[in-house]
C-alpha positions as CSV (number, residue, x, y, z in Angstrom):
1,F,-26.7,-88.2,62.1
2,W,-26.9,-87.7,65.9
3,F,-30.5,-88.0,65.8
4,L,-30.6,-91.7,65.2
5,D,-28.1,-92.3,67.7
6,G,-30.3,-92.8,70.6
7,R,-27.5,-94.3,72.9
8,H,-25.5,-91.2,72.1
9,T,-22.3,-93.2,71.0
10,T,-21.4,-90.3,69.0
11,R,-21.5,-87.5,71.4
12,I,-18.1,-85.7,71.6
13,N,-16.5,-83.5,74.1
14,A,-15.9,-80.4,72.2
15,T,-12.8,-79.6,75.0
16,A,-11.3,-82.7,74.5
17,I,-10.3,-82.1,70.9
18,T,-6.9,-80.6,70.8
19,V,-5.5,-81.4,67.5
20,P,-6.1,-79.0,64.6
21,V,-9.2,-79.9,62.6
22,L,-10.3,-78.8,59.2
23,I,-13.7,-78.8,58.1
24,V,-14.4,-78.2,54.2
25,S,-17.6,-77.6,52.6
26,G,-19.3,-76.9,49.4
27,A,-21.4,-73.6,49.6
28,E,-23.9,-75.3,47.6
29,D,-24.3,-78.4,49.3
30,R,-27.8,-79.5,50.1
31,I,-27.3,-83.0,52.0
32,T,-25.1,-81.2,54.7
33,P,-25.4,-77.7,54.3
34,A,-22.4,-75.2,54.7
35,S,-24.5,-73.7,57.5
36,G,-23.8,-76.7,59.9
37,H,-20.0,-76.9,59.1
38,R,-20.0,-73.3,60.0
39,K,-21.3,-74.1,63.4
40,L,-19.3,-77.0,64.0
41,A,-16.4,-74.7,63.3
42,R,-17.5,-72.1,65.8
43,K,-17.8,-75.3,68.1
44,Y,-14.2,-76.0,67.6
45,R,-13.3,-72.9,67.3
46,K,-10.3,-72.8,69.0
47,V,-8.8,-75.4,66.9
48,A,-11.0,-75.9,63.8
49,T,-10.2,-74.3,60.3
50,H,-13.5,-73.7,58.0
51,M,-12.8,-74.0,54.2
52,E,-16.0,-73.0,52.5
53,F,-16.0,-73.3,48.4
54,P,-18.7,-71.9,46.3
55,N,-19.8,-73.1,43.4
56,H,-19.4,-76.6,45.1
57,A,-22.0,-78.9,46.4
58,H,-21.6,-82.4,48.5
59,W,-18.8,-84.5,46.2
60,I,-16.5,-81.9,46.3
61,F,-13.8,-84.3,44.8
62,G,-15.9,-85.3,42.2
63,E,-16.8,-81.9,40.8
64,P,-14.8,-79.6,38.3
65,G,-12.2,-77.5,40.3
66,W,-11.6,-80.5,42.8
67,E,-7.7,-80.0,42.2
68,M,-7.5,-76.2,43.6
69,I,-9.8,-77.6,46.9
70,A,-6.8,-80.3,47.1
71,G,-4.2,-77.9,47.2
72,H,-6.0,-75.8,49.6
73,I,-6.0,-79.0,51.9
74,H,-2.6,-80.2,50.7
75,L,-1.4,-76.3,51.9
76,W,-3.4,-76.4,55.2
77,L,-2.2,-79.8,56.0
78,S,1.7,-78.9,55.6
79,Q,1.1,-75.5,57.8
80,S,-0.6,-77.3,60.6
81,P,1.7,-78.1,63.8
82,S,2.0,-82.0,64.4
83,S,0.8,-83.5,67.2
């Protein structure tokens, strides 16, 4: 929650991020909406992969069908270059 960080301790230099980044979002998430995740993926587009899952909300791994999402994440991890 950057807006609560008056000292900007959470500010990140996007150009300094050079490792693969995975952004996972639920399309029905009302706490941290997928639109924000898409924006984040665009910011880190050189290194980011965004996976958005329909019919999922904020607590993806507590929802029915989490196993399929875990499988996608596992595949991404196994294909990502090590750094």
